[in-house]
N, C-alpha and C positions, 0 to 999 in steps of 0.2 A: 430380450423382450422387455417392452416398456412396462413400468410399474403401474401406470394408469393409462387406460385407453380413452378416458375423457377427463375433463378438468376436475381436479379434486376441489372440495369446498374450502378447505383451509390447510395451509402449510405453516409450520414454524421453522424459522431459520435461526440457528445458534452459531453466531460468529461474534465474539466479544471484541477482539483486538487483532492486530494493531492497525493504525491508519491505512497503511499500504494494503494489508490483507483485506480490510473492510472495503477498500476501493475495488479490489479484485472480486470479492463476494458480491458487491453491488451489481457488477456486470452480469453475474449469474442470476441474481434475483430479478433484474429488469428484463432478462431474456425470458424468464418464466412468465412475468407479467405481460410481456408482449404477446405471448402465445396463448396464455390463459388469463385474460384480463378480469374475469369474474372470480378467480380464486383469491380468497382472503389470505394476505401474507402478514404474519407477525414475526418480528425480528428481535431476538434478544441480543443486545449489544452493550458494549462497555460505555461508561459514563462520558469519557472524552470523545470516543468515536461517534456517540450519539449526536454530539454538537455538529459534526460534519454531515451526518445523515438527516438531521432534522428537516422535516418538510418534504422528503422524497415522496413522490406521488403514490397514493393507494397502498401504503404500508404502515402498519402499526409498529412503533418502536417501543420495546419493553427494555428499560434501562437497568443494567446490573452494574453495581460498583464493586470491583474486585476487592477493594479495601474493606468492604463490609463483612467479609468472612462468612462464617456459618449463619450469622444473623441475616445477612443479605440473601443467602441461599434459601433459608426457610421462608423469608418474606416473599421471594419469587415463587416458591412452590405454593404458598398460600394464595398469591395473586392468580395463579393459573389452575387452582385445584378443581374448579368447576368447568374447565375447558378441555376438550379433546380434539386433537388435530388429526387430519388424515395421514400426515407424515411429518416427522421432525428431521430436518437436514442438519446434522451435527457437523459443521464445517470447521470445527476447531478440535485439535487432538489433545490439547492440554487437559490434564486430569481434572482440573477445576471445572472445565466445560462438561466433561463426562458426568461429574457429580451433579451439576445443574440439570443435565438431561434426565437423570434418574427420576426426578420428580415431575417430569413433563409427560402428560398422557398423549400418546400417539399410536396409531395402528402400526405404522412402520417407523422405526428409528434407524435412519440411514447414516452410515459412516464411511470413512475412507477405505480403500482397498489395502491389500497386504503391504505394499511398498510405503504407503504414506501414513497409515494408522500408527500412532505412537502412544505411549503412556497408558497402555491397556484399553484404548478406546473400543476395541472389538468386543470387550466384555459388556459394553453398554448399548450396543446396536444389534438389530436383528436383520439388517440388510447392509450389504457393502457394495459401493460403486466399483466399476472396473478402473484400474489404474490406467490413465492415459499414457500414450507414448511420449508426448511432449512433457518435459519435466516441469514446466512453469506452474506456479501456484494457481494462476487464473485457470489454466486448463484442468487442474485438479478440481476446481469448483464447477467448471462446466461439465465435468463427469457426472455430477449430481443432476444437472439439468437434463442430460441425455438419459440418465437412469430413470428419471421420472416419466420420460416420453415426450420431452420437448426438443424440437430441432435446435441444434447448436449453430449459431451464426457468429460472424465477427462481433466482438464485444462492443457495446455502446453504453453510455452512461448518461444519467440525468440527475444531477445534483441540484438541490433547490437553493440557488444563489439569488438574493434579492437585489433590487435596484439600489437600495441603501448600501448594501455590501459593496457593490460596484462603485458607487459614488465615493465611498469612504477611501478607496485606494486609487482612484483615478488620478489624483494629483501627483502620485509617485511615478506614473508612466509618462514618458516623453513621446508624444505622437510624431515628432519630427525625426526621431532616431530609432534604431533598433534597441530593444530593451532586454537585458540579461539579468536573470535572477540567480544569485548564488545562495544556495541553502546549505551551509557548510557542515551542519551538525546532524549526527544520527543518534540513535538511542544509546549507543555504546561508544565510548571514546576511541576504542581500537579501530572502529570503522570510519573514523573521520580522516580526511586527507590532511596534509601539513598546512598549517596556517600561512606560512610564507609562500607556499605554492598557490593557494587561493588568491593571495594578494598579487602574485605575478600574473595570474590569468586575468584578474580584474584590471591591472595596469595595461595589459595588452589589449583588452576589450576597449578600454578608455581611449587608447591611442588610435583605435579604429572608429572613434566617435560613437561608441555604444554607451547607452545609459546603464550603469551598473547598480543593481539593488541587492542588498544583503538582507536575508530573512532568517529569523530565528525566534524562539519562544522567549519568555521572560525568565526562564531558568538561569540561575547565576552562571553556570558553566557556558551556556550559549551566549549570554550577554557579553561575557569576558572574551570569548573567541571572536565575536563580531567586532569588538573594540580593538583587539589585536590586529585583525585583518585590516581594519580601517586605518590604524596607525602605520601600517606598512605600505599603504597605497600612496601613489604620487598625486592623488586627487582626492576629492571627498565623495565617496560613494553614498548612495542613499542607505541609511542604516535603519531597518525596521524591526530591530530586535524587540520583541514584546509588544509591538504596536498594532498587530493584526490578530483577529481571531481566525479560526479555521475557515469559516465561510469567506471572510475577507481575503485570506490567503489564496483560496481557490479563485476568487474573482481577479486578484492581482495576476496570478499565474495564467489565467485565461487571456489576459491582455499582453503578456510578454511574448518575446520571440524565441526564448530559450531558457531552460532551467539547467543548472549544473548542481548535482547533488550526490552525496554518497548513498548507500543503501538505507533509505529512509522514506517516510511518508510523502513529503513534497514531490518526490520523483513520480510517485504513482498518482498523486493528485493532478500532476501535469498531464499524465496520460488520459485521465478522465476528461480533460479540457482540450485535447488534441494539440497541446503545446510540446514541441520537441524537447527531449531530455538527453543530457549526457550523464549517464550513471557511472559512478566510480566504485569499483568493486575489488575486494581482495579476499575477504574471509568467507563469503557465501557465493554460491554459484549464480552468476547473473542470468544464466539460462533458466534458473528456477525462480529468482526473485527480482530480476531486472525490470526496467520500464518496458512494458509489454510491446509497445509499438516502436520502440527505439533500441532494440537489442543490438542492432548493427552499429549503433553509436556509443555503446558502452566501452569504457576504458577499464580493462580488467587484467589483473595479474593472478587471478584465481587458478586458472587451468595449469599454468606453469608451476605454481606452488603446490597444487594437488599432486602433480607427478613427482615433485621433489619430496613431499611429505609421505605419500602413500605408494609411490612407485608405479602408479597406473592412472589412466585417464578417469575423469569424473564420471563418465557413463558406465564405468565398471564398479562404482562405489555406491553405498547406500544413498538414497535420494537426498537427504538433508545433511550431507557431509559438510561440516564446518572446519576450517583450518585453525591451527593452534599456534602458528609461528608468531614471532614478535615483530611489530612495526612493518607489517606487510604493505600497508598503504603507502609507505615511503617509496616503494618501487614504482608507483605511478608517476610518470614524468609530465612536466608542463607541456612539452612538445606534443605528447599524445593527445592531450585535451585540446590544445590549439588546433591540431589537425582535424578533430571532429567538429570544432567550431567553424572551420573553413568549409567542411563538407556540408554543414547545415546552413551555410551562407549567412552566418551572423557577423563574421569578420571577413 
């Protein structure tokens, strides 16, 4: 039975990080907005992720910096102490998020079901959504939507990307050719593919007259990885390391024909823009965290390694099972990525 039989006055969404998960949560939030346009939405979100969400229609962003520790928690509680929401959607299982939720006044505090709730989240909620059959993170967020009483439809996204953001990156796109973005870095080095194999893929794309663009942040590790890939290329790819902010990266991705990325934010940013993605996976289940609309194009060695490590298929293991083997990404072959590029008609 639906929690609400008419639009609630106000909802508070708690999803702090990371970029990919925030993209998934946005689909859920905007589905609620589509069905209940009059409901006031307040979203507590991380500092970096707020840069991506800034300007989304009809939503108040309340920024929390996780580096601020208890000082930041208390400041957030003070900021919200005179407000009461009809429901809090706690879409983050991290203990930090549960602590934050403790000081938020809401009639209903909704959390994940038994399979997905972790780090004691169940102690901080008084309502639990039903675990969806589909393991994907986005479907887990849509379970909140359904629980509230909103019909669940195919996800749609509306990020606020300005004309200035589009103009800033337009020079990097070649309108006369196909454009491939390689975003080689994830949040953890173990999830990155091999530098020489990124370069091989870039070379093959270049041989097929594709404009190759490398993207990364200004972090030292990422700058160095992009330099190494560039050095191994037989041509000069466009190297945008540290040259775009999140909104500009979204704009760039929206103009591209394909993104190749490991398990990281840009893969999901591409999904919000309808840009095809080839996701590269080894440590996490792509059926759970892969690019939602391109799961058929994922190149993954996860399942075979799950069976090797645990002796059973992933659907018989806990929802968030992560592998512990060493150098698993090295099992992904260039030929497998090239095959998906052909399927997506980029080469």
